[in-house]
N, C-alpha and C positions, 0 to 999 in steps of 0.2 A: 593456579594455572594462569599463564600469561596470555592475555587476549588483545588482539589488535582490532580496531574498529575504524572503517573507512566509509565516510558518507554521513555527515551530521546534520541532515536536513530536518524537515517536519517530523519524520518518523525516526531517523537514525539518532538524533540527539537524545531524546528520552530513552531510547533503547540502550545507548551507551551509558547514560546516567544510571540506569537500573543495574548494569553490570558493575559499575563503580560502587553503588550502594550495597551490592551483595558481596563486596570484598575482593573482587577480581583485580589483578594487576592489569590495568587497561592502558594501551597506547593508541592514540587517536590521530587521524589525519583527515583534513578537509581543505578544499580550496578557500573556504571562508576562515581566515585566520582568527577572526574575533571569536568564533564559536570554539575553535581549538583552545584559545586562551581561556575561555570560560570553563571548559571542562578540565583544563590543567589546574585551575583554581579549585575545582571540586575533587581533585585527587588523581586525575589521569596524567599520563606522560604524553608529550607531544612528539610528532614526527614530521619530517619535511617531505616525505614521499611514501607511496605505497610500499616500495622496496624496503625502506627503513622500518616501516611498521612490521613487515614480515620478518625482518632480521631480529626484531625484539619480541616476537610472539610465537606461541605454540599453535594458536588458533587465530585465524584472521576472519572477521566478519565484514562483509560489504553490504551496504544499503544505499543503492544508487538509482537514479531515475530511469535509465534506459540500457538496453543491451550493449550499445556501443560504449557507454561509460564503463560498464563492468569489464568489457573486453580490454579497454585501455588500461584500467587499473590492474587487471590481472596479468596481461601479457604485453602491454605497451612498454615504452621506454621508462625505466625506473619502476616497473610493475612488480607485483607481488611475486611472480614466478622467479624473479632474479634475486630475491632476498629470502624466500622461504626455504627452510631446512627440510631435508627428507624426513618424512614422518609427521610433518605438520599438516594442519587441516584448514581448508578454506570453506567458510559457510557463506554462500551468497544468498542474502535475504531480499534481494531486489526482485522486482516483477519483470522478468525477461522471457524470451521465447524458449521452449524446451530444446530447440535445435542448438541455440547458443549455449545453454547449460551443459548439454552433452559434449559439445566441442571443447568447452573450457575444462570440463572434468577430465577429458582425454589428454589435453595438453598438460595439465598439472600432474596427472598420473605419470607421464613420461619423466617428470622431475622428482618423482617419489612423494608427491603431495596429494593427499585425498581431498575430495570436495563433496559438499552437500549443497543442493539447491533447496532453499528453505524460505520461500516467500511467505508473507504474513497477511492477515486480514484483521480488521478491527479499527483501523484509522488511528489518528493521533491520541484520542482519549485512552484507548487500550494500550498504546505504546507507552503512554505516561504511567499508567498504573500497573504495567507489566503483565497484562492478561491477554495478549495477542493470541489469535489462533495461528499456528505455524504448520505449514504443509511441507513435509520433507521428502526429498528424493535423494537416493544414494544407498550406500551399503549399510546394513544393519549394525555391523560391528563399529563402523565409524560414527554412526548416529549415537550409539550407546556411550562412546567416549565423550561426546560433547553435549550429552543430554542436560547436565547441570548448567551449562552455558545457556542453552535454549530455555530452560526453566526459569532463568533469571529475567527473561523477557516475555515469556508467554505462559499460557495456562493450558489450552487445548493443543497439544503437540502430537502430530500423527505422522509416522513414516508411511508414505502411500505407495512406495515402489522404488525402482532404481533411478539412476541419474535422469533428470528431466521430468520425472513424475510429479515432483513438488511444483515445478513451474506449470505443468499441465493442469494440476488441481487449482492453482491460482487463476488460470485463465477461465476455468469453469466457474470459480467464485466470482470473477469480475463480470461474467455474463449475467449471472443471477442478480448481483448487486445493482449493476447499472440499468438493466432492463426493469428491475423492480423500482428503482428511482423514477424511471420514465413513466411507469404505470401509476405510481403515487402522484406524480406531477399532473398527469392527465386527469386523474380522478379529482384532485383538489381544484383544478381550474374549472372542470365541468361543474362541480358542486358550487363553486363561487359564482359562476355565471348564472346558476339557477337560484342564487340567493340564500343558499343554505349556510348556516354558521359552521364553518369547516373545523373549528376547534371541537364543537360538540359532535360533529360527524366522526372525527378522529376517535374520540372517546367511545363512540357507539360501535365502531367497527374493529377496534384494535384487539378485542378479546375473541373475535371470531376467526374464520379461516383466512381472512385478509390480513390478520395480524402478522407482523414479522419484525425481526431485529432492525431491518431497514426502515420500516414504518416508524418505529419508536425512536430511532436515532435521528431521522431526518425531518419528520413533520414538526416537532417542537422548534427546531431551528428555522425551518421555512416560515412558520407562523411568526417568529421573531424577526424575520428578514435578516437572519444571521447567515451570511455566506462566507464567513471566514473559513479558510480551507482546513479541513481535517484530511480530505482527499481531494486534491486539485482536479479541476476539469481537464486540464491538458495532460495530466498524468493518467487519468482514467481513459482519455482518448487514445493515449499511447497503448494502454492495456488492450483496448478493443481493437486497435490496429494489429497488435500481436495475435489476438483471437482470429482475425481475418486471415492473417498470413498462415497461421497454423491450420485453420479450417480449410483453406484453399489447398494446402499441401496434402491434406488427408481426404479431400473431396467431400467435405461436409458442408451443408448449407448453413447460412448464418443470417437470415433475413432480419431478425429483431436486433441483433448486435450491430448490423450495418446501419440500420436506421438511427439507433441511438448515437452511433459514431458521427453520423451526419449532423445531428442536433448539436453535439459537442463542438464540431468544427464550425458551425455557425456562431456559437457563443464565443469561441476563440477569436473569430473574425471581429466580433463586437467588443473585444478587449476584456473578456471575462475568463481568460485562461487560468488565472490564479484563484478564481472563486471555488468554493467547495462544490462537489458534484451534486449536492442538493440544489444548487443554483440552476440546475437543468430546468426547473420549473419556469424560469424566466423565458425560455424558448416558447413554452405553451402560452404563457401570459401575453407575449407579444402577438401571437397568432389570434388569441381570443380577445385581445384588447381589454384585458382586466387583470387586476392584481389580486392574487389569492391572499386574503388577509382575514384576521379575526374581526367579527362584527363588534363595533364599540358598544359600551354599556348604554350610551345615549340612544343609539339606534334600537337596541333591544327594548329599552323603556318605551320608545315611541311606538314600537310594534306590538307592545303588550296591551 
C-alpha cells in the first residue's frame, strides 16, 4: 500500500518512521526540508507539495498543529484534494475541532475521497515506539481498509463513531490530561511548601486512587526539571481552545478547562510555549515562590 505522510514534527516524524519500518511505500512532505531529507535517507520518497503526495499515494496521513493547517493542506492551493484519486483515503491524525473534521470529510467526499479523523494520545514516547492510542471517526468500512496502517503507529485503536467523533474523543482526552497535569502540579507544589519529600510522596500515592498514566508520565520528568516537549504547552493550549469553542457551541460549561488554558497562556507570555505541558508546574511554583524538587541526600541526613 502506498502511503503519503504530511507533517513531520515531534509526533509526525516517528509515526512516519514506523510506517517505513513496517515496509510501507511512504512519500513524505513537510516545510522542514531537512527532516524530509532525513526520512528519504531512511527509505521514504520525498514530495514538493501535498498535491504531489496525494498523486503518489492511496492513503494520505496528515499530522499537523492546527485546524487551519489541515484545511490548507487538504483544500488549499496545491492541496491534497487536487491530487487525490477517487477511492483514496485521507487520515487526519491532527488534533482539530470536530466541526472542521466534518467539513473536510464532506469536501473530500465530493471528490470521491474518503476521510477518517484519527487523533492520537500518548505523546512523543508512544509515537516513537508505535503504541499510540488512536481515536477514529468515520465509516467502519473505510476504517477496516486502513487498519493495518493505523496498527503500524498505534496499539489501542478504537472507532468511536462517524466523522468528527474521533476529534471529539480527543477533546475529551485533552480535558482529562491537562486538568490532571494541573492537579498534579498543584499537589506537588503544596507538598513541597510543606517540606515533604515529593519523590517519596509520589511513590506513596501512585498505587492508590490518585495513580494515573499522567502521574507516572509527568512526575519523574518534573522531578528531573526536564521540560523538553513531548506535548508542547502551546499545542495543548490550542487543544483547550478547541475544547472551549466546541463546548460553547454545544452549551456545555468548561470551568476547569478554561482555568488551565489561562495558566498555559501565562506561561506562553513568559516564553515557555515550547516547554512540555508538564512544565505547567512552573505556573504554580511562581505563585508559591518555591521550586518543587527532590530533597537532597545531604538534607535527608541532616534531618535524620
